[in-house]
KEDOGU-120523 format. One record per residue: x, y, z of N, C-alpha, C in turn. Coordinates in steps of 0.2 Angstrom, whole numbers, padded with zeros to 4 digits, always signed. Layout:
BEGIN
XYZXYZXYZ;...
end
This chain:
BEGIN
-0530-0317+0156-0526-0313+0152-0529-0313+0144;-0528-0307+0141-0530-0306+0134-0525-0312+0130;-0529-0315+0125-0526-0319+0120-0521-0315+0116;-0515-0315+0116-0511-0311+0112-0511-0313+0104;-0513-0319+0103-0513-0321+0095-0519-0318+0093;-0524-0315+0097-0530-0312+0094-0529-0304+0094;-0526-0302+0100-0525-0295+0101-0518-0293+0101;-0516-0290+0096-0508-0288+0096-0507-0282+0092;-0510-0277+0096-0509-0270+0093-0501-0268+0092;-0500-0264+0088-0493-0262+0087-0491-0257+0093;-0486-0258+0096-0484-0253+0102-0477-0249+0099;-0477-0243+0100-0472-0239+0099-0468-0238+0106;-0462-0239+0107-0458-0238+0113-0453-0232+0112;-0455-0227+0116-0450-0221+0115-0446-0221+0122;-0439-0220+0120-0434-0220+0126-0429-0214+0125;-0431-0210+0129-0426-0204+0129-0419-0206+0132;-0414-0204+0130-0407-0205+0133-0403-0199+0133;-0399-0199+0138-0393-0195+0139-0388-0197+0143;-0382-0199+0141-0377-0203+0144-0379-0209+0147;-0382-0213+0144-0385-0220+0147-0380-0226+0146;-0374-0225+0144-0370-0230+0142-0369-0236+0147;-0371-0235+0154-0371-0240+0159-0377-0244+0159;-0383-0242+0155-0389-0244+0157-0393-0246+0150;-0392-0243+0144-0395-0244+0138-0396-0252+0136;-0390-0255+0137-0391-0262+0134-0395-0266+0139;-0395-0266+0146-0400-0270+0149-0407-0267+0149;-0408-0261+0148-0414-0258+0147-0418-0261+0140;-0415-0261+0134-0417-0263+0128-0418-0271+0128;-0413-0274+0131-0414-0281+0132-0419-0284+0135;-0421-0280+0141-0426-0282+0145-0433-0281+0141;-0433-0276+0137-0440-0275+0133-0440-0281+0127;-0434-0283+0124-0434-0288+0119-0435-0295+0122;-0435-0295+0129-0437-0302+0132-0444-0302+0134;-0448-0297+0133-0455-0296+0134-0459-0302+0130;-0464-0304+0133-0468-0310+0129-0473-0306+0125;-0471-0302+0120-0475-0299+0115-0471-0300+0108;-0476-0301+0103-0473-0302+0097-0468-0296+0095;-0462-0297+0093-0457-0292+0091-0458-0289+0084;-0462-0292+0080-0465-0289+0074-0469-0283+0076;-0472-0283+0081-0477-0278+0084-0474-0273+0088;-0468-0272+0089-0464-0268+0093-0461-0263+0088;-0460-0257+0090-0456-0252+0087-0452-0248+0092;-0446-0248+0093-0442-0245+0097-0438-0239+0095;-0440-0233+0098-0437-0226+0095-0433-0224+0101;-0426-0224+0100-0421-0221+0105-0420-0214+0103;-0421-0209+0107-0421-0202+0106-0415-0200+0110;-0409-0197+0108-0404-0196+0111-0402-0189+0111;-0401-0186+0118-0400-0179+0119-0393-0177+0118;-0389-0179+0113-0382-0177+0112-0378-0179+0118;-0378-0186+0118-0374-0188+0124-0367-0187+0123;-0363-0186+0128-0355-0185+0128-0352-0192+0130;-0356-0197+0131-0352-0204+0132-0353-0208+0126;-0353-0215+0128-0354-0220+0122-0361-0221+0120;-0366-0218+0123-0373-0220+0122-0375-0221+0114;-0373-0216+0110-0375-0217+0103-0372-0223+0100;-0365-0224+0102-0362-0229+0099-0365-0236+0101;-0367-0237+0108-0370-0243+0110-0377-0244+0107;-0381-0238+0105-0388-0238+0102-0386-0241+0095;-0381-0239+0091-0380-0242+0085-0378-0249+0085;-0374-0251+0089-0374-0258+0090-0380-0262+0092;-0384-0260+0096-0390-0263+0098-0394-0263+0091;-0395-0259+0087-0399-0258+0081-0396-0264+0076;-0389-0264+0076-0386-0269+0071-0387-0276+0074;-0387-0277+0080-0388-0284+0083-0395-0286+0083;-0400-0282+0082-0407-0284+0082-0411-0282+0077;-0409-0284+0071-0412-0282+0064-0418-0284+0063;-0420-0290+0067-0427-0292+0067-0432-0288+0070;-0429-0283+0073-0434-0278+0077-0433-0271+0074;-0439-0267+0074-0438-0261+0071-0436-0257+0077;-0429-0255+0076-0427-0250+0082-0423-0244+0077;-0424-0238+0080-0421-0232+0076-0418-0227+0082;-0413-0223+0080-0410-0219+0084-0411-0212+0081;-0414-0207+0085-0415-0201+0083-0411-0196+0088;-0409-0190+0084-0405-0186+0089-0410-0180+0091;-0409-0178+0097-0413-0173+0100-0409-0167+0101;-0408-0162+0097-0404-0157+0098-0405-0152+0104;-0412-0152+0106-0415-0148+0111-0413-0152+0118;-0411-0158+0118-0409-0161+0124-0414-0163+0129;-0419-0160+0130-0424-0161+0135-0429-0166+0134;-0431-0169+0140-0436-0175+0140-0443-0173+0136;-0446-0168+0137-0452-0168+0133-0451-0167+0126;-0445-0164+0124-0443-0163+0116-0442-0170+0114;-0439-0174+0118-0438-0181+0115-0444-0185+0115;-0449-0184+0119-0455-0187+0118-0459-0186+0112;-0459-0179+0111-0463-0176+0106-0460-0179+0099;-0454-0178+0099-0450-0181+0092-0452-0189+0092;-0452-0192+0096-0453-0199+0096-0461-0201+0094;-0465-0197+0097-0472-0198+0095-0474-0196+0088;-0471-0191+0086-0471-0188+0078-0469-0193+0074;-0463-0198+0076-0460-0202+0072-0463-0209+0072;-0467-0210+0077-0470-0217+0079-0476-0219+0074;-0477-0225+0074-0482-0228+0069-0487-0233+0073;-0486-0235+0080-0490-0239+0084-0497-0237+0086;-0501-0242+0088-0507-0240+0090-0507-0237+0097;-0502-0240+0100-0500-0237+0107-0493-0234+0108;-0493-0229+0112-0486-0226+0113-0484-0227+0120;-0478-0230+0121-0476-0232+0128-0469-0227+0129;-0469-0225+0134-0463-0220+0136-0459-0223+0141;-0453-0226+0140-0450-0229+0145-0443-0225+0147;-0440-0226+0154-0434-0223+0155-0428-0228+0154;-0423-0225+0151-0417-0230+0150-0414-0232+0156;-0415-0229+0162-0412-0230+0168-0415-0236+0172;-0419-0240+0168-0422-0245+0171-0423-0251+0167;-0425-0257+0170-0426-0263+0166-0433-0265+0168;-0436-0269+0164-0443-0271+0164-0445-0278+0164;-0450-0280+0168-0452-0287+0168-0454-0289+0162;-0454-0296+0160-0455-0299+0154-0463-0298+0152;-0467-0297+0157-0474-0296+0156-0476-0289+0155;-0471-0284+0156-0473-0277+0156-0477-0275+0150;-0475-0276+0144-0479-0274+0138-0485-0278+0138;-0486-0284+0138-0492-0288+0137-0497-0285+0142;-0495-0284+0149-0500-0282+0154-0503-0275+0152;-0498-0270+0150-0500-0264+0148-0505-0264+0143;-0505-0268+0138-0509-0269+0132-0516-0272+0135;-0515-0277+0139-0522-0280+0142-0525-0275+0146;-0523-0271+0151-0526-0267+0155-0529-0261+0151;-0526-0259+0146-0527-0253+0142-0535-0255+0138;-0534-0261+0135-0541-0264+0132-0546-0266+0137;-0544-0269+0142-0549-0272+0147-0553-0266+0151;-0549-0261+0153-0552-0255+0157-0553-0248+0153;-0552-0250+0146-0553-0244+0142-0549-0238+0144;-0543-0239+0146-0538-0235+0149-0534-0230+0144;-0534-0224+0146-0530-0220+0142-0522-0220+0142;-0520-0222+0149-0513-0222+0151-0513-0228+0156;-0508-0232+0155-0507-0238+0160-0500-0238+0163;-0499-0240+0169-0492-0241+0171-0492-0246+0177;-0487-0247+0180-0486-0252+0186-0482-0249+0192;-0479-0254+0195-0475-0252+0201-0467-0252+0199;-0465-0246+0202-0458-0245+0201-0454-0247+0207;-0450-0252+0206-0445-0255+0212-0439-0250+0211;-0436-0248+0216-0430-0243+0216-0424-0247+0220;-0419-0247+0216-0413-0250+0220-0407-0245+0218;-0403-0246+0223-0396-0241+0222-0392-0243+0217;-0388-0239+0214-0383-0240+0209-0378-0245+0212;-0377-0245+0218-0372-0248+0222-0375-0250+0229;-0372-0255+0232-0374-0257+0239-0371-0254+0245;-0369-0247+0244-0367-0243+0249-0373-0242+0254;-0371-0239+0260-0376-0238+0265-0380-0232+0262;-0377-0227+0260-0380-0221+0257-0385-0223+0251;-0383-0227+0247-0387-0230+0242-0393-0233+0244;-0392-0237+0249-0398-0241+0252-0403-0236+0255;-0400-0232+0259-0404-0227+0263-0408-0223+0258;-0405-0221+0253-0409-0217+0248-0415-0221+0244;-0413-0226+0243-0418-0231+0240-0424-0231+0245;-0422-0233+0251-0428-0233+0256-0432-0227+0257;-0429-0221+0257-0432-0215+0258-0437-0214+0252;-0435-0216+0246-0439-0215+0240-0444-0220+0239;-0444-0225+0243-0449-0230+0244-0454-0229+0249;-0454-0224+0253-0458-0223+0259-0463-0218+0257;-0470-0219+0259-0475-0214+0259-0473-0207+0262;-0469-0208+0268-0466-0202+0271-0462-0198+0267;-0458-0201+0263-0453-0198+0258-0457-0196+0252;-0461-0199+0249-0464-0197+0243-0471-0196+0243;-0475-0196+0248-0482-0196+0248-0485-0202+0245;-0492-0200+0243-0495-0206+0241-0494-0208+0233;-0488-0208+0231-0486-0209+0224-0487-0217+0224;-0492-0219+0222-0494-0226+0222-0489-0231+0218;-0486-0228+0213-0481-0232+0208-0475-0233+0212;-0473-0229+0218-0468-0230+0221-0469-0234+0228;-0474-0232+0231-0476-0235+0237-0479-0242+0237;-0482-0243+0231-0485-0250+0229-0493-0250+0232;-0496-0255+0229-0503-0258+0230-0504-0264+0229;-0509-0267+0231-0511-0275+0229-0516-0276+0224;-0519-0271+0221-0524-0271+0216-0524-0266+0211;-0527-0268+0206-0527-0263+0200-0531-0256+0203;-0528-0251+0201-0530-0244+0204-0531-0238+0199;-0535-0234+0200-0535-0228+0195-0531-0223+0199;-0527-0220+0196-0521-0215+0199-0521-0209+0195;-0517-0204+0197-0516-0198+0194-0510-0197+0189;-0506-0202+0190-0499-0203+0186-0496-0210+0187;-0492-0211+0183-0488-0218+0183-0481-0216+0180;-0477-0221+0182-0469-0220+0179-0470-0222+0171;-0467-0218+0168-0467-0219+0160-0473-0217+0157;-0477-0222+0155-0484-0222+0152-0485-0226+0146;-0491-0229+0146-0493-0233+0140-0500-0229+0138;-0498-0225+0133-0504-0221+0130-0507-0224+0124;-0514-0223+0124-0517-0224+0117-0515-0218+0113;-0514-0220+0106-0512-0215+0102-0517-0209+0101;-0523-0211+0102-0528-0205+0101-0527-0200+0107;-0524-0201+0112-0523-0196+0117-0520-0190+0115;-0514-0191+0111-0510-0186+0108-0514-0182+0103;-0518-0185+0099-0523-0181+0095-0528-0177+0099;-0530-0180+0104-0535-0176+0108-0532-0171+0113;-0527-0171+0116-0524-0166+0120-0517-0163+0118;-0515-0165+0113-0508-0162+0110-0502-0166+0112;-0497-0162+0113-0490-0166+0115-0488-0163+0122;-0482-0166+0124-0479-0164+0130-0477-0156+0129;-0478-0153+0135-0476-0145+0134-0468-0145+0135;-0465-0142+0130-0458-0142+0130-0455-0137+0134;-0459-0133+0137-0456-0128+0142-0455-0131+0149;-0458-0136+0149-0458-0140+0156-0453-0145+0156;-0447-0144+0158-0441-0148+0157-0442-0154+0162;-0444-0153+0168-0444-0159+0173-0451-0161+0176;-0456-0158+0173-0463-0160+0175-0468-0160+0169;-0465-0161+0163-0470-0162+0158-0474-0168+0158;-0471-0173+0160-0475-0179+0161-0481-0178+0166;-0480-0175+0171-0485-0174+0176-0491-0169+0173;-0488-0164+0170-0493-0160+0166-0497-0163+0161;-0494-0167+0158-0498-0171+0152-0503-0175+0155;-0502-0178+0161-0507-0183+0164-0513-0178+0167;-0511-0172+0170-0516-0168+0173-0520-0166+0167;-0517-0164+0162-0521-0162+0156-0525-0168+0153;-0523-0174+0153-0527-0180+0152-0533-0181+0156;-0531-0181+0163-0537-0182+0168-0543-0176+0167;-0540-0170+0166-0545-0165+0165-0550-0166+0159;-0548-0169+0154-0552-0171+0148-0556-0178+0149;-0556-0180+0155-0560-0186+0157-0556-0192+0155;-0549-0192+0155-0545-0198+0154-0544-0203+0159;-0543-0208+0159-0542-0214+0164-0535-0217+0164;-0532-0216+0170-0525-0219+0171-0526-0225+0176;-0523-0230+0173-0524-0236+0177-0517-0239+0180;-0516-0241+0186-0510-0244+0188-0511-0251+0191;-0508-0256+0187-0508-0263+0189-0502-0265+0193;-0502-0268+0199-0496-0269+0203-0492-0275+0199;-0495-0279+0195-0492-0284+0191-0487-0282+0186;-0488-0275+0184-0483-0272+0179-0478-0270+0183;-0472-0272+0182-0466-0271+0186-0460-0268+0183;-0457-0263+0185-0451-0260+0182-0446-0260+0188;-0439-0260+0186-0434-0259+0192-0430-0253+0189;-0430-0249+0194-0427-0242+0192-0420-0241+0196;-0415-0239+0193-0408-0239+0197-0408-0231+0199;-0409-0230+0206-0409-0224+0208-0402-0221+0210;-0401-0215+0211-0394-0212+0213-0392-0214+0220;-0386-0216+0220-0383-0219+0226-0379-0214+0229;-0378-0208+0226-0373-0202+0228-0377-0197+0232;-0375-0195+0238-0379-0190+0242-0380-0183+0238;-0375-0181+0235-0375-0175+0232-0380-0175+0226;-0380-0180+0222-0385-0180+0216-0392-0182+0219;-0392-0185+0225-0399-0185+0228-0402-0179+0229;-0397-0174+0233-0400-0168+0235-0401-0163+0228;-0397-0164+0224-0398-0160+0217-0404-0162+0214;-0406-0168+0213-0412-0170+0210-0418-0168+0214;-0418-0168+0221-0423-0165+0226-0425-0158+0224;-0419-0155+0223-0420-0148+0222-0423-0146+0216;-0421-0149+0210-0424-0149+0204-0431-0150+0204;-0433-0156+0207-0440-0158+0207-0445-0153+0211;-0442-0151+0216-0446-0145+0221-0446-0140+0216;-0441-0137+0212-0442-0131+0208-0447-0132+0203;-0447-0138+0199-0451-0139+0193-0458-0141+0196;-0459-0142+0202-0466-0143+0204-0470-0136+0204;-0467-0130+0204-0469-0124+0205-0468-0120+0198;-0462-0120+0196-0460-0116+0190-0464-0117+0185;-0468-0122+0183-0472-0122+0177-0478-0116+0177;-0478-0113+0183-0484-0107+0183-0481-0102+0179;-0475-0101+0177-0472-0096+0173-0475-0097+0166;-0477-0103+0164-0480-0105+0157-0487-0107+0157;-0490-0110+0162-0496-0112+0162-0500-0108+0168;-0507-0109+0167-0510-0105+0173-0514-0110+0178;-0510-0116+0178-0512-0121+0184-0506-0125+0185;-0506-0128+0191-0501-0132+0194-0502-0139+0191;-0496-0142+0187-0497-0148+0184-0495-0154+0189;-0496-0152+0196-0494-0157+0201-0499-0158+0206;-0500-0164+0210-0505-0165+0215-0503-0162+0221;-0507-0162+0226-0505-0158+0233-0499-0161+0236;-0498-0168+0235-0492-0170+0238-0485-0167+0236;-0485-0164+0230-0479-0161+0228-0478-0154+0231;-0483-0152+0235-0483-0145+0238-0482-0146+0245;-0482-0151+0248-0481-0151+0255-0474-0149+0258;-0468-0151+0254-0462-0149+0256-0462-0141+0256;-0465-0138+0251-0465-0130+0251-0469-0128+0258;-0475-0131+0260-0478-0129+0266-0474-0130+0272;-0469-0135+0271-0465-0137+0277-0460-0132+0278;-0456-0130+0272-0451-0126+0272-0454-0119+0274;-0460-0116+0272-0462-0110+0274-0464-0110+0282;-0466-0116+0284-0468-0117+0291-0462-0116+0295;-0456-0119+0293-0450-0119+0296-0448-0111+0297;-0448-0108+0291-0445-0101+0291-0450-0097+0295;-0457-0097+0294-0462-0093+0297-0461-0094+0305;-0461-0101+0307-0461-0102+0313-0455-0100+0318;-0449-0100+0314-0443-0098+0317-0443-0090+0319;-0446-0086+0313-0447-0079+0314-0452-0078+0320;-0458-0081+0319-0462-0079+0324-0461-0081+0332;-0457-0086+0332-0454-0088+0339-0450-0083+0342;-0448-0079+0338-0443-0073+0341-0448-0068+0345;-0454-0068+0344-0459-0063+0347-0464-0065+0351;-0465-0072+0352-0469-0075+0356-0468-0082+0358;-0469-0083+0365-0468-0089+0367-0473-0095+0365;-0479-0092+0364-0484-0096+0361-0482-0100+0354;-0480-0095+0350-0477-0098+0344-0471-0102+0344;-0467-0101+0349-0461-0104+0350-0463-0112+0352;-0468-0112+0357-0470-0119+0359-0474-0123+0353;-0478-0119+0350-0481-0122+0344-0476-0124+0339;-0471-0120+0337-0466-0123+0332-0462-0128+0335;-0460-0129+0341-0456-0134+0344-0461-0140+0344;-0468-0139+0345-0472-0145+0344-0472-0149+0338;-0473-0144+0333-0473-0146+0326-0467-0150+0323;-0462-0147+0326-0455-0150+0324-0455-0157+0327;-0457-0157+0333-0456-0164+0337-0461-0168+0334;-0467-0167+0332-0471-0172+0328-0467-0174+0321;-0465-0169+0318-0460-0171+0312-0455-0176+0314;-0452-0176+0319-0446-0180+0321-0449-0187+0323;-0454-0187+0326-0458-0193+0328-0460-0197+0322;-0464-0193+0317-0466-0196+0311-0460-0199+0307;-0455-0196+0306-0449-0198+0303-0446-0205+0306;-0446-0205+0312-0444-0212+0315-0449-0217+0314;-0455-0215+0315-0461-0220+0314-0460-0223+0307;-0459-0219+0302-0460-0222+0295-0453-0225+0294;-0448-0225+0298-0442-0228+0297-0441-0235+0300;-0446-0236+0305-0446-0243+0308-0448-0248+0304;-0451-0248+0298-0453-0254+0294-0446-0257+0291;-0441-0251+0290-0435-0254+0286-0430-0256+0291;-0431-0257+0297-0426-0259+0302-0424-0267+0300;-0429-0270+0297-0428-0277+0295-0422-0277+0290;-0421-0272+0286-0416-0271+0282-0409-0269+0284;-0409-0267+0291-0403-0265+0293-0405-0260+0299;-0401-0260+0305-0403-0256+0311-0402-0248+0309;-0397-0248+0304-0394-0241+0302-0400-0237+0300;-0405-0240+0297-0411-0236+0294-0414-0232+0299;-0415-0235+0305-0419-0230+0310-0415-0225+0313;-0408-0225+0311-0404-0219+0314-0403-0214+0308;-0402-0216+0302-0401-0211+0297-0406-0209+0292;-0411-0214+0292-0417-0212+0287-0420-0205+0289;-0422-0204+0296-0425-0197+0298-0420-0192+0295;-0414-0192+0295-0410-0186+0292-0411-0186+0284;-0411-0192+0282-0413-0191+0274-0419-0188+0272;-0424-0191+0276-0431-0188+0276-0431-0180+0276;-0427-0178+0281-0427-0170+0282-0423-0167+0277;-0418-0170+0274-0414-0167+0269-0418-0167+0262;-0422-0173+0261-0427-0173+0255-0432-0168+0255;-0435-0167+0261-0441-0162+0262-0438-0154+0261;-0432-0153+0265-0429-0146+0265-0428-0144+0258;-0424-0148+0255-0421-0147+0248-0426-0146+0242;-0431-0151+0243-0437-0150+0239-0441-0144+0240;-0442-0142+0246-0446-0137+0248-0443-0130+0246;-0436-0130+0247-0432-0124+0245-0432-0123+0238;-0432-0128+0234-0432-0128+0226-0439-0125+0224;-0444-0127+0228-0451-0124+0226-0451-0116+0229;-0449-0115+0234-0449-0108+0236-0445-0104+0232;-0440-0106+0229-0436-0102+0224-0440-0101+0218;-0443-0106+0216-0448-0106+0210-0453-0101+0211;-0456-0100+0216-0461-0095+0217-0458-0088+0217;-0453-0087+0219-0449-0081+0219-0447-0080+0212;-0446-0084+0208-0444-0083+0201-0451-0082+0196;-0456-0085+0198-0462-0084+0194-0465-0077+0195;-0465-0076+0202-0468-0069+0204-0464-0063+0201;-0457-0064+0201-0452-0059+0198-0454-0059+0190;-0455-0064+0187-0456-0063+0180-0463-0061+0178;-0468-0063+0182-0475-0060+0182-0475-0052+0182;-0472-0050+0188-0472-0043+0190-0468-0039+0184;-0462-0042+0181-0458-0039+0176-0462-0039+0170;-0467-0044+0168-0472-0043+0163-0477-0037+0163;-0479-0037+0169-0484-0032+0171-0481-0025+0170;-0475-0024+0172-0471-0017+0171-0470-0016+0164;-0469-0021+0160-0466-0020+0153-0473-0018+0149;-0479-0020+0151-0485-0018+0148-0487-0011+0149;
end
């Protein structure tokens, strides 16, 4: 490990918040417990006009930790990319770290980010995201397991895990060299829910290196409510495609498009099956394969409870269908706006 007495670059930590009264104290507390010099930390809380006690709690945190540079900034536009851009412009650190308030961070999170960035000359560094439910209900546990499975989230390494330092296409949050923002600009404020992926796509296109170290660990409190789970899937699916309204490339990897292919296959297969038995048998075969795979990827979670083998296949299906429907709706919206713009010309 790098000797922190020798290498102590200043780190600016940007934390966008909106109605985080239940999580903000634990989040900041975990950051302050990191084994990194507090005088080399700068914490910038960017609040999107919270309607709960988030701002009051933020002010209390600032008052109780005067030995650390902590400030609170208002984000009238409310969105995540706007929050990040406000924080970057107000920051003074050599590195800029973007963290979620809905999580807590291991005591070596910051030191290991610094070490990996310097060791590998990485432009962005991150680690493993352990997801746990907000409560210990069966639904909460099932959602957590689905979001930790490669069948649920694809090859998202920061969710599914790895045992070695790996170069990846994106990470949770992000620990960036300050020079990255000078080189490729800021987060695209048109992209409310995919601006981070877009930023990393732009970074990779310019030859940037993104490193994931499995020793860098964060614990994220995921949604334990089925309705919120579905709503989040729909939004993520929508914003995987909708950026095409604003940019001429997809700011996501191929894994984000698979649910779209799935829903199109379900719709297309259903229609074609009405006209030909060949398509009917092919359609049923593909659906059978999906069912088998959903059960197969549920098996590793049986050790956490037999209910997983029963209910996880259904949650996989709900995840993929809602995500895919969101993407399909986005395509319709993008095509509509592009056609409308052609007509206006």
